[in-house]
C-alpha positions as a Markdown table, in Angstrom:
| # | Residue | x | y | z |
|---|---|---|---|---|
| 1 | Met | 22.0 | 0.4 | 46.4 |
| 2 | Lys | 19.3 | 1.4 | 48.8 |
| 3 | Val | 18.3 | 4.6 | 50.5 |
| 4 | Lys | 16.4 | 5.1 | 53.8 |
| 5 | Met | 14.2 | 8.1 | 53.9 |
| 6 | Thr | 15.1 | 10.6 | 56.6 |
| 7 | Ala | 12.1 | 12.7 | 55.8 |
| 8 | Asp | 8.6 | 12.3 | 54.2 |
| 9 | Trp | 8.7 | 12.5 | 50.4 |
| 10 | Thr | 5.5 | 14.5 | 50.5 |
| 11 | Asp | 2.8 | 15.1 | 53.1 |
| 12 | Lys | 0.3 | 13.2 | 50.9 |
| 13 | Asp | -0.7 | 9.6 | 51.9 |
| 14 | Gly | 0.6 | 6.7 | 49.7 |
| 15 | Tyr | 4.1 | 8.0 | 49.2 |
| 16 | Pro | 7.4 | 7.2 | 51.0 |
| 17 | Lys | 7.6 | 8.3 | 54.6 |
| 18 | Glu | 10.5 | 8.7 | 57.0 |
| 19 | Gly | 12.0 | 5.3 | 57.7 |
| 20 | Asp | 11.0 | 3.7 | 54.4 |
| 21 | Val | 13.7 | 1.9 | 52.5 |
| 22 | Leu | 13.8 | 2.3 | 48.7 |
| 23 | Glu | 15.8 | 0.5 | 46.0 |
| 24 | Val | 17.8 | 2.9 | 43.8 |
| 25 | Ser | 17.5 | 2.2 | 40.1 |
| 26 | Asp | 19.8 | 5.1 | 39.0 |
| 27 | Val | 21.9 | 7.9 | 40.4 |
| 28 | Val | 21.7 | 11.2 | 38.6 |
| 29 | Tyr | 24.8 | 13.5 | 38.8 |
| 30 | Asp | 25.2 | 17.2 | 38.3 |
| 31 | Tyr | 28.7 | 18.5 | 37.9 |
| 32 | Gly | 30.1 | 15.4 | 39.6 |
| 33 | Glu | 27.8 | 15.6 | 42.6 |
| 34 | Val | 24.8 | 13.5 | 43.3 |
| 35 | Asp | 21.7 | 15.5 | 42.2 |
| 36 | Tyr | 19.2 | 12.8 | 43.1 |
| 37 | Phe | 18.5 | 9.1 | 43.4 |
| 38 | Glu | 15.9 | 7.6 | 41.0 |
| 39 | Cys | 13.9 | 5.0 | 42.9 |
| 40 | Lys | 10.7 | 3.0 | 42.1 |
| 41 | Trp | 7.7 | 3.5 | 44.3 |
| 42 | Arg | 4.7 | 1.3 | 43.5 |
| 43 | Gly | 6.1 | 0.9 | 39.9 |
| 44 | Glu | 6.6 | 4.6 | 39.3 |
| 45 | Pro | 9.9 | 6.4 | 39.2 |
| 46 | Ile | 10.4 | 9.1 | 41.8 |
| 47 | Ala | 13.4 | 11.4 | 42.5 |
| 48 | Val | 14.8 | 11.2 | 46.0 |
| 49 | Tyr | 17.2 | 14.0 | 46.9 |
| 50 | Pro | 20.2 | 13.5 | 49.2 |
| 51 | Tyr | 18.8 | 15.8 | 51.9 |
| 52 | Glu | 15.7 | 13.4 | 52.1 |
| 53 | Cys | 17.6 | 10.2 | 52.6 |
| 54 | Glu | 20.7 | 8.3 | 53.6 |
| 55 | Val | 22.5 | 5.6 | 51.6 |
| 56 | Ile | 22.4 | 2.1 | 53.2 |
| 57 | Asn | 23.8 | -1.3 | 52.2 |
C-alpha cells in the first residue's frame, strides 16, 4: 500500500512534502479506525495521519 501526501509532513526541509508518495510499512488502528500509517522516510519510520494523505494503489 502507498500513500500520497496531500500536505507537507512538516515545514522543515528534508521531509515529505505535498505530492510525495510513500510506501506504507504498517497501519496502526485505534478502536477499529486508522490512527496513522507507518511509512519509511530515508530509512526512518514516520507516522503519517489520514488527514495528511490519500491511499493510492
